[in-house]
KEMIMI-864488 format. One record per atom (N, C-alpha, C): residue number from 1; x, y, z; residue in three letters; atom name. Coordinates in pm, 1 decimal, always signed. Layout:
BEGIN
gukol px py pz lose balum
NUM X Y Z ala CA
...
This chain:
BEGIN
gukol px py pz lose balum
1 -1722.5 +11497.1 +6958.4 met N
1 -1747.9 +11377.4 +6958.3 met CA
1 -1900.7 +11350.7 +6894.6 met C
2 -1955.5 +11269.6 +6846.3 arg N
2 -2105.6 +11202.8 +6794.9 arg CA
2 -2162.0 +11177.2 +6859.1 arg C
3 -2267.5 +11178.9 +6881.2 val N
3 -2381.6 +11119.9 +6937.9 val CA
3 -2529.3 +11057.2 +6805.8 val C
4 -2624.5 +10978.2 +6866.0 lys N
4 -2696.3 +10860.8 +6753.7 lys CA
4 -2768.1 +10817.0 +6859.2 lys C
5 -2926.1 +10954.7 +6859.0 leu N
5 -2958.4 +10826.8 +6943.0 leu CA
5 -3115.7 +10793.6 +6781.3 leu C
6 -3202.8 +10645.1 +6818.0 lys N
6 -3275.1 +10572.4 +6780.1 lys CA
6 -3426.0 +10542.1 +6860.4 lys C
7 -3490.1 +10558.3 +6806.4 ile N
7 -3638.7 +10522.1 +6929.3 ile CA
7 -3672.2 +10466.0 +6716.1 ile C
8 -3743.4 +10324.7 +6799.8 asp N
8 -3714.5 +10232.7 +6743.2 asp CA
8 -3677.2 +10194.8 +6601.3 asp C
9 -3601.4 +10242.0 +6619.9 gly N
9 -3502.1 +10161.9 +6463.6 gly CA
9 -3503.3 +10301.4 +6341.4 gly C
10 -3563.4 +10464.5 +6415.8 glu N
10 -3501.9 +10575.2 +6344.5 glu CA
10 -3471.1 +10688.4 +6455.0 glu C
11 -3354.5 +10692.8 +6378.1 glu N
11 -3266.2 +10858.7 +6443.2 glu CA
11 -3332.8 +10923.6 +6477.0 glu C
12 -3340.8 +10960.5 +6561.9 val N
12 -3328.7 +11154.0 +6597.1 val CA
12 -3284.5 +11239.7 +6593.5 val C
13 -3303.0 +11293.3 +6510.9 pro N
13 -3201.0 +11406.8 +6526.2 pro CA
13 -3171.8 +11524.2 +6572.4 pro C
14 -3002.2 +11591.8 +6639.9 leu N
14 -3035.5 +11553.9 +6756.0 leu CA
14 -3006.0 +11753.4 +6720.1 leu C
15 -3024.7 +11818.8 +6762.2 asn N
15 -2895.1 +11959.3 +6763.8 asn CA
15 -2832.5 +12018.9 +6872.3 asn C
16 -2676.0 +12079.9 +6841.3 pro N
16 -2594.0 +12066.1 +6881.1 pro CA
16 -2590.0 +12004.1 +7087.1 pro C
17 -2670.3 +12189.7 +7138.2 phe N
17 -2724.0 +12142.1 +7253.1 phe CA
17 -2724.7 +12001.3 +7329.6 phe C
18 -2810.2 +11916.6 +7255.7 val N
18 -2889.3 +11790.3 +7301.2 val CA
18 -2807.5 +11767.2 +7289.0 val C
19 -2670.1 +11707.1 +7178.7 thr N
19 -2610.5 +11592.9 +7186.8 thr CA
19 -2526.9 +11668.0 +7248.1 thr C
20 -2451.1 +11779.1 +7329.8 lys N
20 -2350.4 +11807.8 +7394.7 lys CA
20 -2388.1 +11726.5 +7537.0 lys C
21 -2566.6 +11792.8 +7613.6 ile N
21 -2570.5 +11710.5 +7713.7 ile CA
21 -2608.3 +11551.9 +7695.3 ile C
22 -2663.1 +11489.8 +7621.1 phe N
22 -2609.7 +11348.8 +7684.4 phe CA
22 -2468.4 +11321.4 +7626.4 phe C
23 -2350.5 +11345.7 +7519.2 gly N
23 -2249.8 +11316.0 +7568.5 gly CA
23 -2171.4 +11331.0 +7701.1 gly C
24 -2224.3 +11425.2 +7710.8 asn N
24 -2157.9 +11506.6 +7890.8 asn CA
24 -2237.5 +11370.8 +7941.9 asn C
25 -2344.3 +11328.6 +7989.2 leu N
25 -2438.7 +11247.2 +8050.0 leu CA
25 -2345.8 +11222.4 +8052.8 leu C
26 -2331.6 +11022.0 +7947.8 leu N
26 -2306.0 +10922.9 +7976.6 leu CA
26 -2177.1 +10896.8 +7977.9 leu C
27 -2070.5 +10993.6 +7904.5 gln N
27 -1919.8 +11023.6 +7989.8 gln CA
27 -1905.3 +11006.9 +8082.1 gln C
28 -1978.7 +11102.7 +8211.9 ala N
28 -2006.4 +11116.8 +8315.9 ala CA
28 -2073.8 +10962.5 +8422.8 ala C
29 -2109.2 +10932.7 +8297.2 met N
29 -2150.7 +10780.6 +8382.8 met CA
29 -2044.5 +10669.8 +8373.7 met C
30 -2029.0 +10645.8 +8236.9 val N
30 -1896.9 +10571.9 +8240.8 val CA
30 -1768.7 +10580.9 +8360.5 val C
31 -1715.6 +10683.4 +8328.7 ala N
31 -1657.9 +10764.0 +8386.6 ala CA
31 -1647.7 +10739.7 +8550.3 ala C
32 -1821.4 +10671.7 +8617.7 ser N
32 -1791.5 +10680.7 +8757.6 ser CA
32 -1834.8 +10455.1 +8756.3 ser C
33 -1808.0 +10453.8 +8631.9 leu N
33 -1813.8 +10305.8 +8721.1 leu CA
33 -1631.6 +10233.9 +8682.7 leu C
34 -1646.6 +10152.3 +8763.1 his N
34 -1462.7 +10121.4 +8830.0 his CA
34 -1405.4 +10004.2 +8669.6 his C
35 -1303.9 +9987.2 +8685.5 gly N
35 -1301.5 +9855.9 +8577.3 gly CA
35 -1292.2 +9970.6 +8418.7 gly C
36 -1334.8 +10115.7 +8437.2 ile N
36 -1313.0 +10048.7 +8265.6 ile CA
36 -1231.6 +10141.7 +8255.6 ile C
37 -1160.4 +10125.0 +8084.2 asn N
37 -1103.2 +10185.7 +8098.5 asn CA
37 -1042.8 +10359.1 +8021.3 asn C
38 -969.0 +10459.3 +8071.6 glu N
38 -1023.8 +10538.3 +8064.2 glu CA
38 -1002.5 +10611.5 +7941.0 glu C
39 -941.9 +10597.4 +7814.1 ala N
39 -905.9 +10553.0 +7697.6 ala CA
39 -1083.0 +10527.3 +7633.2 ala C
40 -1143.1 +10459.9 +7692.6 trp N
40 -1284.2 +10489.0 +7572.0 trp CA
40 -1345.2 +10485.6 +7474.3 trp C
41 -1401.2 +10426.9 +7331.0 arg N
41 -1310.6 +10505.2 +7214.8 arg CA
41 -1542.4 +10562.7 +7247.7 arg C
42 -1630.6 +10394.6 +7251.3 glu N
42 -1729.6 +10376.6 +7235.7 glu CA
42 -1820.9 +10318.1 +7287.1 glu C
43 -1957.9 +10428.3 +7292.7 ala N
43 -2027.7 +10339.4 +7370.1 ala CA
43 -2159.1 +10346.7 +7392.0 ala C
44 -2179.2 +10231.9 +7372.5 val N
44 -2328.4 +10205.6 +7380.0 val CA
44 -2453.0 +10173.2 +7441.9 val C
45 -2545.5 +10241.9 +7436.7 leu N
45 -2622.2 +10155.8 +7562.5 leu CA
45 -2844.0 +10169.6 +7489.2 leu C
46 -2869.7 +10078.5 +7525.9 glu N
46 -2973.0 +10025.8 +7518.3 glu CA
46 -3104.5 +10024.2 +7599.5 glu C
47 -3163.8 +10104.6 +7620.4 val N
47 -3315.9 +10032.5 +7691.7 val CA
47 -3420.8 +9993.6 +7648.5 val C
48 -3472.7 +9947.2 +7675.4 glu N
48 -3587.6 +9888.5 +7660.6 glu CA
48 -3712.3 +9880.7 +7661.3 glu C
49 -3784.0 +9923.6 +7680.9 arg N
49 -3961.8 +9911.9 +7833.2 arg CA
49 -4013.0 +9850.2 +7723.3 arg C
50 -4036.2 +9797.1 +7823.7 asp N
50 -4143.2 +9648.6 +7802.9 asp CA
50 -4311.6 +9675.9 +7806.2 asp C
């Protein structure tokens, strides 16, 4: 699994533990959504603060 985190356009290096945490968390969130194909390949989550 490949996970990237960018803050204000700058990529933040992630160690293997953090990569696994983010990846597993996003997989669990997507799995709980109805109508999402279980064979999805890519998920993009963007968050913008006011």
